[in-house]
C-alpha positions in Angstrom: 160.4 151.4 113.3 161.3 154.7 114.2 162.6 158.1 112.2 165.4 159.4 114.5 166.6 159.0 117.7 164.6 160.6 121.4 167.8 163.5 120.6 167.2 164.1 117.1 166.0 167.7 116.3 165.1 167.5 112.4 165.3 171.5 112.6 169.3 172.1 113.5 170.4 175.5 112.1 173.8 175.2 114.7 175.8 174.5 111.3 175.6 178.1 109.5 177.7 177.1 106.8 175.1 173.9 105.9 171.9 175.6 106.9 172.0 177.7 104.7 174.0 175.5 102.2 169.6 173.5 102.5 168.1 176.8 102.6 169.4 177.4 99.5 169.0 174.5 97.9 164.9 174.3 99.1 164.8 177.2 96.7 166.0 174.9 94.7 164.8 171.6 94.9 160.9 172.7 96.3 160.6 168.8 96.9 163.8 167.9 98.2 163.9 167.6 101.5 166.7 169.7 101.8 167.1 169.2 106.5 169.0 167.5 108.8 168.2 163.6 108.2 167.3 161.1 111.1 168.3 158.0 111.2 165.9 155.0 109.4 165.3 151.2 111.0 164.8 149.1 113.6 165.1 150.2 117.6 167.4 148.6 119.7 169.1 147.5 116.7 171.6 144.7 116.6 172.9 146.4 113.7 174.0 150.0 113.1 174.9 151.3 109.7 177.0 154.6 110.1 177.7 156.6 106.6 178.9 160.3 106.3 175.6 161.6 105.3 173.6 163.1 103.5 173.9 162.7 99.1 172.9 165.5 97.4 170.0 163.4 95.4 169.8 161.0 97.8 168.9 161.4 101.3 169.2 164.4 101.1 165.7 164.5 98.5 164.6 161.2 100.3 164.6 162.0 104.1 165.6 158.8 104.8 169.7 157.5 104.4 170.8 156.3 102.4 167.4 156.4 100.1 167.0 157.8 96.2 171.3 157.4 95.2 173.9 154.8 93.9 175.6 154.7 97.4 172.4 152.7 98.4 171.6 150.3 95.1 174.3 148.3 97.0 173.8 148.7 101.0 170.3 148.1 100.1 170.8 145.0 98.0 173.2 143.8 101.1 170.5 144.2 103.1 168.2 142.0 100.9 170.4 139.2 101.2 171.7 139.2 105.2 167.8 139.5 106.0 168.3 142.8 107.7 165.6 144.4 104.8 162.4 142.6 103.2 162.8 144.2 100.1 166.2 144.6 97.3 165.5 148.3 96.9 165.3 151.5 98.2 164.3 154.3 95.9 161.1 156.7 98.3 159.7 156.8 101.5 157.0 155.9 100.9 158.0 152.4 98.7 158.0 150.3 102.0 161.1 149.4 103.2 161.9 148.2 106.1 164.3 147.0 108.5 164.9 144.2 111.0 167.9 144.5 113.5 169.1 146.6 112.2 169.7 151.0 111.8 170.6 153.0 109.1 172.6 157.0 110.3 174.7 159.1 109.7 178.3 160.8 111.4 176.9 164.3 109.9 173.0 164.4 109.4 173.2 167.7 107.0 174.1 167.8 103.5 177.2 168.9 103.2 178.7 171.1 100.3 181.4 169.3 97.8 180.6 165.8 99.9 182.9 166.8 102.6 181.8 168.4 106.4 184.6 170.4 108.2 185.7 168.8 111.5 183.8 171.4 114.2 180.3 170.2 111.4 181.3 166.7 112.3 182.0 167.2 116.2 178.7 169.8 116.7 176.5 167.0 115.3 178.6 163.9 117.4 175.6 164.7 120.0 172.8 163.0 117.7 175.7 159.8 117.7 176.1 159.3 121.3 173.0 158.9 121.7 172.2 156.6 118.8 175.1 154.2 119.9 173.2 154.1 123.6 170.0 153.0 121.9 171.5 149.4 120.6 171.4 146.1 121.4 174.6 145.7 124.0 176.5 143.4 122.3 175.5 144.8 118.7 178.0 145.7 115.8 178.6 148.8 114.4 179.6 149.1 110.9 181.5 152.8 110.0 181.7 153.2 106.5 184.9 155.2 105.5 187.3 157.1 107.4 185.4 160.1 108.6 182.4 157.7 110.1 184.4 155.0 111.8 186.3 158.4 113.6 182.9 159.9 114.6 182.0 156.9 116.3 184.6 157.0 118.1 184.0 160.5 119.1 180.7 159.4 120.5 182.0 156.3 121.6 185.0 158.2 123.9 187.5 155.9 121.8 191.8 157.3 120.8 191.6 157.4 117.0 195.8 156.0 117.1 194.1 152.4 119.1 191.3 152.0 116.8 193.0 153.2 113.0 190.1 152.0 110.3 191.1 149.8 107.5 189.0 148.5 105.7 187.5 145.4 106.4 189.8 144.9 110.2 186.4 144.7 113.2 187.3 145.0 116.9 185.4 143.6 119.5 185.2 146.6 122.8 185.1 146.3 126.4 181.4 147.1 126.3 180.6 144.3 124.2 180.2 146.3 121.3 182.2 145.6 118.1 183.3 147.9 114.9 183.9 146.8 111.9 185.0 149.1 109.1 183.9 148.9 105.1 184.9 151.5 102.3 181.9 153.9 102.6 179.6 151.7 99.2 179.8 155.4 97.0 179.3 155.7 93.6 183.5 157.0 93.2 184.8 154.0 95.5 182.5 151.1 93.2 183.0 152.2 89.9 186.9 152.1 90.5 186.5 148.9 92.3 188.1 150.2 95.4 185.0 148.5 96.6 183.3 145.4 94.6 180.8 143.7 95.7 182.2 140.8 96.8 184.7 142.6 99.7 180.7 143.7 100.7 179.7 140.8 101.2 182.0 139.6 102.3 182.0 142.4 105.3 178.0 141.2 105.3 179.1 137.8 106.0 181.5 138.5 108.7 178.9 140.8 110.6 175.5 137.9 109.7 178.1 135.8 111.7 179.0 137.9 115.1 175.3 138.7 115.3 174.5 135.0 115.0 176.9 134.1 117.5 175.7 137.1 120.0 171.6 136.8 119.8 171.0 133.6 117.5 168.1 135.9 117.1 168.0 137.6 112.8 
């Protein structure tokens, strides 16, 4: 299991707005992680899940992607159901959660104010995603949760946005052997409004599992 990529800097302050915001959060919530959040999961994963950014009271607090907030509830439930994790619920770093053949990361490693990173912040953080994508299995599936994550992955792979538009449920087979799968983000807003239902998210993972089984016969 790993907690960061070779390029990850846990003390990164490259984005002044994000760095200043995290300093204020640490003063208010002294027990929060409130720093760049590393990726979490297996080395050389067959599934890389890319979210948007840490949530204020989720990953920003716990230091693990999608841990401790609403967005992680349905995600970790699906990972457990489809054999990618040993537990259904992830609440904190020492809860015993382990991922199998899967790694979770974010397009932006630091909590952005109002959950809205700027284009410049996404671009600065993209070098971390580049390294994470280099480390995945040659035929891995890349699950993009939301438009920003989708665009960040394409940028990291030097692919044109116009050729690979975002649409929930769509998949793209890349020349390098990887497959990109798009889904609406599993945020509280999307699940509460039924823009993303559990059935819709399960369909995404059913497809992913079929692709991984087809390519590797391991998971």
